[in-house]
C-alpha positions in Angstrom: 0.6 39.1 -3.6 -1.0 41.1 -6.4 2.0 43.4 -6.7 4.4 40.4 -6.8 2.4 38.8 -9.5 2.3 42.0 -11.6 6.1 42.2 -11.4 6.5 38.5 -12.3 4.1 39.0 -15.2 6.2 41.9 -16.6 9.3 39.8 -16.3 7.6 36.8 -18.0 6.4 39.1 -20.9 10.1 39.6 -21.8 11.0 35.9 -21.6 8.6 32.9 -21.7 5.6 35.0 -22.7 7.4 36.9 -25.5 7.1 36.1 -29.2 10.9 36.0 -29.7 11.2 33.2 -27.1 8.5 30.9 -28.7 10.0 31.6 -32.2 13.5 30.6 -31.0 12.1 27.4 -29.4 10.0 26.3 -32.4 12.7 27.6 -34.8 15.4 25.4 -33.1 13.2 22.3 -33.4 12.3 23.1 -37.0 15.9 23.7 -37.9 17.0 20.4 -36.5 14.0 18.6 -38.0 15.1 19.8 -41.5 18.9 19.5 -40.7 18.6 15.8 -39.6 16.0 14.9 -42.2 12.8 14.5 -40.1 14.3 12.0 -37.6 11.0 11.9 -35.6 9.5 10.1 -38.6 12.5 8.2 -39.9 13.6 6.8 -36.6 10.2 6.4 -34.8 10.0 2.7 -35.3 13.7 2.2 -34.4 13.1 4.2 -31.2 10.4 1.7 -30.1 12.7 -1.2 -30.8 15.4 0.4 -28.6 12.8 1.0 -25.9 11.6 -2.6 -26.0 15.0 -3.7 -24.7 16.6 -5.0 -27.9 19.8 -3.1 -27.2 19.8 -3.2 -23.4 22.9 -4.2 -21.5 23.8 -4.4 -17.8 27.5 -4.2 -18.7 27.5 -0.5 -19.3 27.8 2.2 -16.7 24.5 3.7 -15.6 21.7 3.6 -13.0 18.7 2.9 -15.2 17.5 1.0 -18.3 16.1 2.7 -21.4 12.5 2.1 -20.1 13.3 3.3 -16.6 14.9 6.5 -18.0 12.0 7.2 -20.3 9.5 6.6 -17.5 11.4 8.9 -15.2 11.6 11.6 -17.9 7.9 11.1 -18.7 7.1 11.4 -15.0 8.8 14.7 -15.1 6.7 15.9 -18.1 3.4 14.2 -17.6 1.8 16.3 -15.0 -0.1 19.5 -14.6 0.9 20.5 -18.1 -1.3 17.7 -19.5 -4.3 18.6 -17.4 -4.2 22.1 -16.0 -1.7 23.4 -18.7 -3.9 22.3 -21.6 -7.0 23.9 -19.9 -5.1 27.1 -19.3 -3.9 27.2 -23.0 -7.5 26.8 -24.3 -8.7 29.4 -21.7 -6.1 31.9 -22.9 -5.8 31.1 -26.6 -8.9 29.2 -27.6 -9.1 25.8 -29.3 -6.3 26.6 -31.9 -3.8 26.8 -29.0 -4.0 23.0 -29.1 -2.7 23.0 -32.7 0.4 24.9 -31.7 0.9 22.6 -28.8 1.0 19.7 -31.3 3.4 21.6 -33.6 5.7 22.3 -30.6 5.6 18.6 -29.7 6.3 17.4 -33.3 9.4 19.6 -33.7 10.2 19.0 -30.1 10.7 15.3 -30.8 13.9 16.2 -32.7 15.0 18.7 -30.1 14.7 16.0 -27.4 16.9 13.6 -29.5 19.6 16.3 -29.9 19.8 17.4 -26.3 19.7 13.9 -24.8 22.4 12.7 -27.2 24.7 15.4 -26.2 24.0 15.2 -22.5 24.5 11.4 -22.4 27.8 11.7 -24.4 29.4 14.1 -21.9 28.0 12.7 -18.7 30.3 12.0 -15.7 30.4 9.8 -12.6 30.0 11.8 -9.4 32.1 11.3 -6.3 29.4 9.2 -4.6 29.5 6.8 -7.6 26.2 7.9 -9.2 25.9 9.1 -12.8 25.5 12.8 -13.3 24.7 14.3 -16.6 22.8 17.1 -18.4 23.4 20.1 -20.6 25.7 21.7 -18.1 28.3 18.9 -18.8 28.4 19.3 -22.5 28.6 23.1 -22.0 31.6 22.7 -19.8 33.4 19.7 -21.3 32.7 20.3 -25.0 31.9 24.0 -25.5 34.4 25.0 -22.7 31.8 27.6 -21.6 31.8 27.2 -17.8 29.8 30.4 -17.3 27.0 29.0 -19.5 27.0 25.7 -17.7 26.8 27.4 -14.3 23.9 29.6 -15.6 22.1 26.5 -16.8 22.6 24.7 -13.5 21.4 27.6 -11.5 18.3 27.9 -13.8 17.7 24.2 -13.3 17.6 24.5 -9.6 15.2 27.5 -9.9 13.1 25.6 -12.4 12.9 22.5 -10.2 10.8 24.7 -7.9 9.0 26.8 -10.6 8.2 23.8 -12.8 8.4 20.6 -10.8 7.6 21.5 -7.3 5.3 24.6 -6.7 2.7 24.3 -9.5 2.4 20.5 -9.1 1.4 20.4 -5.5 -0.7 23.5 -6.0 -2.8 21.8 -8.7 -3.1 18.6 -6.6 -4.3 20.4 -3.5 -6.7 22.6 -5.4 -8.2 19.6 -7.2 -8.5 17.5 -4.0 -10.1 20.4 -2.2 -12.6 20.9 -5.0 -13.6 17.2 -5.1 -13.3 16.1 -1.5 -13.1 19.2 0.6 -9.8 18.2 2.1 -7.9 21.3 3.2 -4.9 22.3 1.1 -2.3 22.1 3.9 -3.4 18.6 4.8 -2.8 17.3 1.3 0.5 19.2 1.2 1.7 17.7 4.5 0.9 14.1 3.6 2.5 14.3 0.1 5.5 16.2 1.4 6.3 13.2 3.7 5.9 10.7 0.8 8.1 12.9 -1.4 10.8 13.1 1.3 10.8 9.3 1.6 11.2 8.8 -2.2 13.9 11.5 -2.9 16.1 10.3 -0.1 16.5 7.0 -2.0 18.0 8.8 -5.1 17.7 7.9 -8.7 17.4 4.1 -8.1 14.3 4.5 -6.0 12.9 7.2 -8.3 13.1 5.0 -11.4 11.5 2.1 -9.6 8.5 4.3 -8.7 8.4 5.8 -12.1 8.4 2.6 -14.2 5.4 1.3 -12.2 3.3 4.5 -11.9 3.7 6.1 -15.3 2.2 3.4 -17.5 -0.6 2.8 -15.0 -1.6 6.5 -14.7 -1.4 7.1 -18.4 -3.8 4.3 -19.2 -6.3 5.3 -16.5 -6.3 9.0 -17.7 -6.8 8.1 -21.4 -9.6 5.8 -20.5 -11.3 8.5 -18.5 -10.9 10.9 -21.4 -12.4 8.3 -23.8 -15.5 8.1 -21.5 -16.1 11.8 -22.1 -15.5 11.6 -25.8 -17.9 8.6 -26.2 -20.6 10.4 -24.3 -20.1 13.6 -26.5 -19.2 11.8 -29.7 -21.3 14.2 -31.8 -19.0 17.0 -30.8 -15.7 15.3 -31.6 -15.6 16.4 -35.3 -16.6 20.0 -34.5 -13.9 20.1 -31.8 -11.2 18.9 -34.3 -12.4 21.5 -36.8 -12.1 24.2 -34.1 -8.5 23.1 -33.3 -7.4 23.2 -37.0 -9.9 25.6 -38.5 -9.0 28.8 -36.6 -5.2 28.6 -36.9 -5.0 31.8 -39.0 -8.1 33.6 -38.0 -8.2 33.4 -34.2 -11.2 32.2 -32.2 -14.4 34.1 -32.1 -16.4 34.7 -28.9 -18.4 31.7 -27.7 -20.5 31.6 -24.6 -18.6 33.2 -21.8 -15.3 33.0 -23.8 -14.5 36.5 -25.2 -12.3 35.3 -28.0 -8.6 35.0 -28.8 -6.2 36.3 -31.5 -3.9 34.2 -33.7 -0.8 35.6 -31.9 -2.1 34.8 -28.5 -3.1 31.3 -29.5 0.3 30.7 -31.0 2.2 32.1 -27.9 0.1 30.3 -25.3 0.0 27.0 -27.3 3.8 26.9 -27.7 4.4 28.1 -24.1 2.1 25.5 -22.6 3.4 22.9 -25.1 6.9 23.4 -23.7 5.7 23.3 -20.2 4.1 20.0 -21.0 6.8 18.1 -22.8 9.9 20.3 -21.9 11.5 19.8 -25.3 14.5 22.2 -25.4 14.4 22.9 -21.7 17.2 20.5 -21.0 15.5 18.7 -18.1 14.9 15.2 -19.5 18.5 14.8 -20.6 19.4 14.7 -16.9 17.3 11.6 -16.4 18.4 10.0 -19.7 22.1 10.5 -18.8 21.7 7.8 -16.2 20.9 5.1 -18.8 23.0 2.0 -19.1 24.2 2.2 -22.7 27.4 2.9 -24.5 25.7 4.7 -27.4 24.5 8.2 -26.6 22.4 8.4 -29.8 20.4 5.3 -28.9 19.2 7.1 -25.8 18.4 10.1 -27.9 16.2 7.9 -30.1 14.2 6.8 -27.1 13.8 10.3 -25.9 12.1 11.4 -29.1 9.1 9.3 -28.0 8.5 11.6 -25.0 6.8 14.6 -26.7 4.8 12.1 -28.8 3.4 10.3 -25.7 3.2 13.4 -23.5 1.7 16.0 -25.9 0.5 14.4 -29.2 -1.3 11.7 -27.3 -2.2 12.7 -23.8 -2.5 16.5 -24.2 -4.5 16.0 -27.4 -6.9 13.8 -25.5 -7.3 16.4 -22.8 -7.9 19.1 -25.4 -10.6 17.1 -27.2 -12.2 16.3 -23.8 -12.4 20.0 -22.9 -13.8 21.1 -26.3 -16.3 18.2 -26.9 -17.7 18.7 -23.4 -18.2 22.4 -24.0 -16.9 23.3 -20.6 -14.2 25.6 -21.9 -16.7 28.3 -22.9 -19.2 27.9 -20.0 -19.3 29.7 -16.7 -19.4 27.9 -13.4 -19.8 28.8 -9.7 -16.4 29.2 -8.2 -14.4 31.1 -5.6 -12.6 34.0 -7.2 -8.9 34.3 -6.8 -7.7 37.9 -6.2 -5.1 37.8 -8.9 -7.7 36.8 -11.5 -10.1 39.5 -10.5 -10.3 43.0 -12.0 -12.8 45.8 -11.3 -13.5 48.1 -14.3 -14.9 51.6 -13.9 -18.2 51.7 -15.7 -21.0 49.3 -16.5 -20.4 46.9 -19.4 -23.1 44.5 -20.6 -22.0 41.1 -21.9 -25.1 40.9 -24.1 -24.0 44.1 -25.9 -21.5 43.2 -28.7 -19.8 46.6 -28.5 -19.2 46.3 -24.7 -18.0 42.7 -25.2 -15.5 43.9 -27.8 -14.2 46.7 -25.5 -13.6 44.3 -22.7 -12.0 41.8 -25.0 -9.5 44.4 -26.3 -8.9 45.5 -22.7 -7.9 41.9 -21.7 -5.6 41.7 -24.8 -4.1 45.1 -23.7 -4.9 46.6 -27.0 -7.1 49.4 -25.6 -7.2 49.7 -21.8 -10.4 50.6 -20.1 -10.6 52.8 -17.0 -9.9 50.8 -13.8 -12.0 51.5 -10.7 -10.5 53.0 -7.6 -12.6 53.6 -4.5 -14.9 51.4 -2.4 -17.1 48.6 -3.4 -20.3 48.8 -1.4 -21.5 45.4 -0.3 -25.0 44.8 1.2 -26.0 41.4 2.3 -23.1 39.9 0.3 -24.0 41.7 -3.0 -22.1 44.5 -4.7 -24.5 47.4 -5.1 -22.3 49.9 -7.0 -24.0 50.7 -10.3 -20.8 52.0 -12.0 -18.5 49.0 -11.9 -18.0 45.7 -13.8 -16.2 42.8 -12.3 -14.0 40.6 -14.6 -12.8 37.3 -13.4 -10.8 34.7 -15.3 -11.0 36.8 -18.5 -14.9 36.7 -18.4 -17.8 38.8 -17.1 -18.4 37.8 -13.5 -22.0 37.0 -12.6 -24.0 36.3 -9.4 -21.3 37.7 -7.2 -21.5 36.9 -3.5 -19.1 38.2 -0.8 -18.9 36.3 2.5 -16.9 36.6 5.7 -16.4 33.3 7.5 -19.3 31.9 5.5 -21.6 34.7 6.5 -22.9 37.3 4.0 -20.7 40.4 4.2 -21.9 43.9 4.9 -19.4 46.8 4.4 -16.9 48.3 2.0 -14.1 46.7 0.0 -11.3 49.1 -0.9 -10.2 49.0 -4.6 -7.0 50.5 -6.0 -6.3 50.5 -9.8 -8.9 47.8 -10.4 -7.6 45.5 -7.7 -9.4 44.7 -4.5 -7.0 45.4 -1.6 -7.7 42.7 1.0 -5.8 43.5 4.1 -4.9 41.3 7.0 -8.1 42.4 8.7 -10.3 40.8 6.1 -8.3 37.9 4.8 -11.3 35.8 5.8 -13.4 37.2 3.0 -14.4 35.0 0.1 -15.7 36.4 -3.2 -17.5 33.9 -5.3 -19.7 33.8 -8.4 -20.0 32.5 -11.9 -17.1 32.9 -14.4 -15.0 30.9 -16.8 -12.7 28.3 -15.2 -9.1 27.4 -16.1 -6.4 25.0 -15.1 -7.4 21.9 -13.1 -11.0 23.0 -12.1 -11.9 23.3 -15.8 -10.6 19.8 -16.5 -12.6 18.5 -13.5 -15.9 19.9 -14.9 -15.1 18.4 -18.4 -14.7 14.9 -17.0 -18.1 15.2 -15.2 -19.7 15.3 -18.6 -19.0 11.8 -19.6 -20.3 8.2 -19.2 -19.3 8.4 -15.5 -21.4 11.5 -14.8 -20.5 13.2 -11.5 -18.2 10.3 -10.7 -15.9 11.6 -13.4 -14.8 14.5 -11.1 -12.7 12.0 -9.3 -10.5 11.2 -12.3 -8.8 14.6 -12.3 -7.8 14.5 -8.6 -6.5 10.9 -9.1 -4.7 11.8 -12.3 -3.2 15.0 -10.8 -2.2 13.1 -7.7 -0.3 10.5 -9.7 0.9 12.8 -12.6 1.9 15.8 -10.6 3.4 13.9 -7.7 5.7 11.9 -9.9 6.6 15.1 -11.7 7.8 16.6 -8.4 9.8 13.4 -7.7 11.5 13.6 -11.1 12.3 17.3 -10.8 13.8 16.8 -7.3 16.4 14.6 -9.1 17.0 17.2 -11.8 17.6 19.8 -9.1 20.0 17.6 -7.1 22.1 16.8 -10.2 22.4 20.6 -10.7 23.4 21.0 -7.1 26.0 18.2 -7.5 27.4 19.9 -10.6 27.8 23.2 -8.8 28.8 22.3 -5.3 29.1 18.5 -5.0 27.0 15.7 -3.6 27.4 16.7 0.0 25.1 19.6 -0.5 22.2 17.6 -2.1 20.6 16.8 1.3 20.2 20.6 2.0 18.6 21.0 -1.4 16.2 18.2 -0.6 15.1 19.8 2.7 14.3 23.1 1.0 12.6 21.3 -1.9 10.3 19.3 0.4 9.5 22.4 2.5 8.6 24.5 -0.6 6.5 21.6 -1.8 4.4 21.8 1.4 4.0 25.6 1.5 3.0 25.8 -2.2 0.0 23.6 -1.5 -1.8 26.7 -0.2 -0.3 29.5 -2.3 -2.0 31.5 -5.0 -2.2 29.5 -8.3 -1.7 32.5 -10.6 1.6 33.5 -9.1 3.0 30.0 -9.3 2.0 29.6 -13.0 3.6 33.0 -13.8 6.8 32.0 -11.9 7.0 28.7 -13.8 6.9 30.5 -17.1 10.0 32.6 -16.1 12.0 29.6 -14.8 11.3 27.6 -17.9 12.7 30.4 -20.1 15.8 30.9 -17.9 16.6 27.2 -18.3 15.7 26.8 -21.9 17.7 29.7 -23.4 21.2 28.4 -22.4 20.3 24.9 -23.6 19.1 26.1 -27.0 22.3 28.1 -27.5 24.4 25.1 -26.6 22.7 22.6 -29.0 22.7 25.0 -31.9 26.5 25.6 -31.5 27.0 21.8 -31.6 24.9 21.1 -34.7 27.7 19.6 -36.8 28.7 17.2 -34.0 25.1 16.1 -33.6 24.6 15.4 -37.3 27.9 13.5 -37.4 27.0 11.4 -34.4 23.5 10.5 -35.7 24.8 9.6 -39.1 27.5 7.4 -37.6 25.0 5.7 -35.3 22.6 5.0 -38.1 25.3 3.5 -40.2 26.2 1.1 -37.4 22.5 0.1 -37.0 22.1 -0.7 -40.6 25.3 -2.8 -40.6 23.9 -4.8 -37.6 20.6 -5.4 -39.3 22.1 -6.8 -42.4 
């Protein structure tokens, strides 16, 4: 597993985790924001009016209303990115990562308008009578670039697993196990059956589920976040200052948090922002293409609300909750994941500023420290080597205990290149201790520090269950439209079988590998879409100008 994750990490560093990728993503949104004259501000009120149903019509071809399409697209974006993704961004980049998530969302509002407009304009009716649309259709029908369209469709199928399927159920099962002790595979099995029942019904069943669940789950989650903010009201202003005050300086060490640089905060904030709202990825246009409207730009207007709701509202609430509660910099008892665990050669003391700086630079890969190779000696569950330091989740691990089948372990653990090599003979070993948390477990701890007390820990499992599950439902539709584009509707059933099976198996797979894989699939899907919308910039501007001229005439 570790070797696979290392390979995926290297691949991700050249794509989603690279500076050029995030600059291209934000740059495209910034370009269109200026090119179209800040449409996310000028057209915001109009977008709400379109969503309210003023321009709805059942006479036009399509499978969903504006509200249903928005709900479906939001169900595809409001998920682990809003809970686990925000926590991971802060864990990696510090509080200022939230600022870059907000920036990504603001310019992403324009990107969404553009990609949805083009995808709706060039949508088609499939042989089974359903509407099929998305970036692959404007790439083929307008740009005449079949190879780019095929690349995007293949990337969409891959991303349906890397974004919509695997990380969603993984976060759900981890959160439910942490809160209720229900085994991962049981959660996976139950939800896999429910997923199969929904996706078989196609887009019409999906939009009905989405339009009911999305508003409900959003309100419940925001109310839960408010309960934490009210309880920690004195920390709200310092938290806001931390988000906006360290943009150009990076975040200094605080508690168990070793610090973060400006570059890393920018990279992780933009990357997690994209994972959350998917602006530029080309996924939401697939759902919006099914809308009943004759005017593609009107659907583009509705779509610009997505990043606002998803990231500027919900993700910001999550970020404030994590920061005001103080959990982001505190260590908690947890079971260590092998891919998050590193054994350094030599003893480093967290209380020593020089040692802390050395470990921090090692984590940032600025100055690598020697990695331990040999055997860890364990006596009565405790590591007795005096020449090693264990790092877990980018923090000094404390109070480490090794157990085998819940019994204190005695023996040796082989270590190669800083990684503990757990063979099939000792898969039953669990290594636990205190360290920083990230992803869903961190959010769970934050919600326990509110008006609800320990009862708050149930908010995250409930939110993840609703958010992440509906995300998986929406992404199954994105994937089946890509399959329809490439091979036709008759092969969709086989895709659904594979999708549901992968959904089940991911419920008990290593979290780190899944998050790394998702970063790669996001990039592979985003790049062709950004190329396509940039090539059609003149057509987009012409379409938006013409649409707005018609709107003003109607309002006279």
